[in-house]
C-alpha angles and dihedrals in degrees: 000000000000096000099241131107124264090242091058089050089053090051089052093048092049093047093243090122138029117221123240116246089255093053093044091053090050092048092049091052096046092045091045092228120192122239096273095043090048092049092050092051093048091048088058092050124099126217097214103056137095113331089006097055111127094232092057090051091051091053097043094242 
C-alpha cells in the first residue's frame, strides 16, 4: 500500500533506516495516524533519502 518492500519496512521499524518525507507521508496516510503521531513520524523523516534524494529529482526518477 505504501510502495516499499517489506524488508524496508522492517528496517524502518527496527530503526535501521529513516523514511524519506514521501514515504513517511504515505505511511501516515495508510496507517491513519492522528496529528501527533503523524507529526512524530514526519519529524523522523529525512528529505534527502530514497524517492526524495536530490539526484533522483534531477533525473526525473
